[in-house]
C-alpha positions in Angstrom: 84.9 116.2 110.7 82.3 115.9 108.1 83.3 119.6 107.0 87.0 118.3 106.7 85.8 115.5 104.4 83.2 117.3 102.6 86.2 120.1 102.0 89.2 117.4 100.8 87.1 114.8 99.5 84.3 116.7 96.8 85.3 120.5 96.7 89.5 120.7 96.4 89.5 117.3 94.8 87.2 118.3 91.7 89.0 121.7 91.5 92.5 120.1 91.4 91.1 116.9 89.0 89.7 119.7 86.5 92.6 121.5 86.5 95.5 118.6 86.5 93.0 116.7 84.5 93.7 113.4 86.4 92.4 112.0 89.7 93.7 112.1 93.0 94.2 108.5 92.7 96.2 109.1 90.0 98.3 111.7 91.6 99.0 109.5 94.5 100.0 106.7 92.1 102.3 109.1 90.4 104.0 110.2 93.5 104.7 106.6 94.7 106.4 105.9 91.1 108.3 109.0 91.5 109.4 108.9 95.0 109.2 105.1 96.6 111.6 102.5 96.2 110.9 99.7 93.7 110.2 96.5 95.0 110.0 97.9 99.0 106.2 97.7 100.2 107.4 100.0 103.3 108.9 102.5 101.0 105.2 102.7 99.3 103.3 102.6 102.5 105.5 105.4 103.5 105.7 107.1 100.4 101.5 107.4 99.9 101.1 108.4 103.9 103.8 111.3 103.0 101.5 112.2 100.0 98.1 112.1 101.9 99.4 114.0 105.2 101.3 116.4 103.3 99.4 117.1 100.2 95.6 115.6 99.6 93.8 113.6 102.0 92.7 110.0 101.0 90.6 107.5 102.7 93.6 104.7 102.9 93.5 103.1 106.6 96.8 105.6 107.0 99.3 104.9 109.6 97.6 105.5 113.2 95.3 102.6 112.5 97.6 101.2 110.0 99.4 100.0 113.0 96.9 98.1 115.0 96.0 96.6 111.1 100.2 95.3 111.3 99.6 94.3 114.8 96.3 91.9 114.2 97.8 90.6 111.1 100.9 89.3 113.1 98.7 87.7 115.9 96.6 86.1 113.3 99.5 85.3 110.8 97.1 83.8 108.1 97.7 81.8 105.6 94.3 83.4 103.5 93.3 86.7 104.3 90.3 88.4 102.4 90.4 92.3 102.1 86.7 94.2 100.9 87.7 97.8 99.6 91.1 97.9 97.4 91.3 101.6 96.9 94.7 102.6 95.9 96.2 99.5 97.3 97.6 101.1 100.3 96.3 98.5 102.8 96.8 95.5 100.6 100.5 96.8 100.4 100.7 97.1 104.0 99.1 93.3 105.0 101.1 91.8 102.3 104.2 92.7 103.3 103.6 91.4 106.5 102.2 87.6 105.5 104.1 84.6 105.4 105.5 83.0 102.7 102.9 81.0 100.7 99.9 83.1 102.6 97.6 85.0 100.3 95.9 88.2 100.4 92.6 88.3 97.9 91.4 92.0 97.7 88.1 93.1 96.5 87.5 96.3 94.8 84.0 97.4 93.0 85.6 100.7 91.6 87.3 99.8 88.2 89.7 102.9 88.1 90.9 101.9 91.4 91.3 98.7 90.9 93.6 99.9 87.7 95.1 102.1 90.0 95.9 99.4 92.9 97.0 96.7 90.3 99.7 99.0 89.9 100.8 100.3 93.4 100.6 96.7 94.1 103.3 95.7 91.7 105.0 98.6 92.3 105.7 97.4 95.7 106.7 94.0 94.5 103.8 92.3 96.2 101.5 91.0 93.6 102.9 87.0 94.2 100.8 87.4 97.5 98.0 89.5 96.2 95.2 88.8 93.9 93.0 91.7 93.0 89.1 90.6 92.6 87.2 93.9 90.5 83.8 93.6 91.1 80.8 94.0 93.8 81.7 92.2 97.2 78.2 90.6 97.2 79.1 88.7 94.3 82.9 87.7 94.5 81.9 86.5 98.4 80.0 83.4 97.3 82.5 82.6 94.7 85.4 82.4 97.0 85.5 78.8 97.9 84.9 77.7 94.4 86.4 80.0 92.0 89.1 81.0 94.4 89.8 77.9 96.1 89.2 79.0 99.5 88.1 76.8 102.3 88.2 79.2 105.0 89.3 82.8 106.1 91.6 83.4 108.7 91.4 87.0 108.5 89.2 89.7 106.8 89.9 93.3 106.6 86.6 95.2 106.3 87.4 98.9 104.6 84.4 99.1 101.9 81.0 100.6 101.7 80.3 100.8 105.4 76.2 99.5 104.5 77.9 96.5 103.4 79.8 95.9 106.7 76.8 93.9 108.4 75.5 92.1 104.9 78.9 90.7 104.0 79.7 89.7 107.3 76.6 87.6 107.4 77.2 86.4 104.1 80.7 85.0 104.9 79.0 82.9 107.9 76.3 81.7 105.4 79.1 80.6 102.6 81.0 78.9 105.4 84.1 81.2 104.8 84.7 81.6 108.6 86.0 79.2 110.9 86.6 79.2 114.8 89.0 81.8 115.2 89.0 83.6 112.1 89.2 87.2 112.7 87.6 90.5 111.1 88.7 94.1 111.3 86.5 96.6 110.2 87.8 100.2 110.1 85.9 103.4 110.1 83.5 102.0 112.7 83.1 105.7 114.2 84.0 108.0 111.8 82.0 107.9 109.0 80.9 105.1 111.1 79.0 101.6 110.8 76.5 101.4 113.9 74.6 98.9 112.3 77.7 96.2 112.2 78.9 97.5 115.9 75.5 96.3 116.9 75.4 92.8 115.0 78.8 92.0 115.8 78.8 93.0 119.7 75.1 91.6 120.1 75.8 88.1 118.2 76.9 85.0 120.2 79.3 84.2 117.4 81.8 87.0 117.9 83.9 88.2 120.7 84.6 91.9 120.1 87.3 94.5 121.1 87.2 98.1 120.2 90.9 100.0 119.3 89.7 103.7 119.6 92.1 106.1 117.1 91.7 108.7 114.6 90.0 109.3 111.2 93.5 108.9 108.6 95.5 112.1 108.3 93.2 113.8 110.6 92.4 114.4 114.4 88.9 113.4 114.1 87.8 110.4 116.2 87.8 107.0 114.6 88.1 103.6 115.5 88.2 99.8 114.5 86.4 96.9 115.6 87.9 93.4 115.6 85.6 90.7 116.0 86.9 87.0 116.3 84.2 84.4 114.9 83.5 81.4 118.1 81.8 79.4 115.3 
C-alpha cells in the first residue's frame, strides 16, 4: 500500500505535472467539466470516481467508503454538518446531495489551491447553496464556528484531513461545545494511512460510542476502515 501510494502520489504525479504543466487536481476538475453533467452532483461524483480509478489515483473518500459516508449521512439527516478536509470537493458534493432542504455543510480546507478547485467543483455540481467553503487551518476555524458562522451545534462531522489533527480537533470540538448528545463523527483512513491516536482516544472515552466499518483505501485493494463515533454528551 505504501509503495503504491509513493508511486501514485509522488513519482508519477510529479512527472505528469511537469509534462502537462498543471496539477493533478486541475486535471480532475477539467475531466469533470468536460464529462460530467452540470448541476448533477451524482454525475460529478461518478465522473471523479471514473477518473481516479482509471487515470490517476487521488485521495477522495472514493466510491466504496463513499457508500458508508452516504449511509451515515442519511441516518443522521443533519441540519448542520462539518467536513474537515475538502480537497477537490468530492465528499462535499457527495454529502450535500443528501442534505434536506435548509441544511448546510461547512467544509474546511487548508490548501488554497485545493480550495480554489473545490469551489469550482461545488458550483459545477450545483450544490453551492448548501455548501460553505472555509479556507484556513481547522484549529483556527473550529473556535470561530459559533460566533462567525452561527453554528449552535453540529449534527455530523466528517474527518478527512491531516490524520494527526483528528484527535486535537475532536477535543477542540468538545471544548468549543460544538457537539450535542447524538452528534456523529465519521473518520476516514483510520487504518491506512492510519489514525491510531484518534482510535485510542474515542474508543477509550466515556463520551463516545464507536463503530468500525472495515473497507479499502480509495481506488485500491489496500485495507482501510472508517470509524463512527457517536457523542454521548
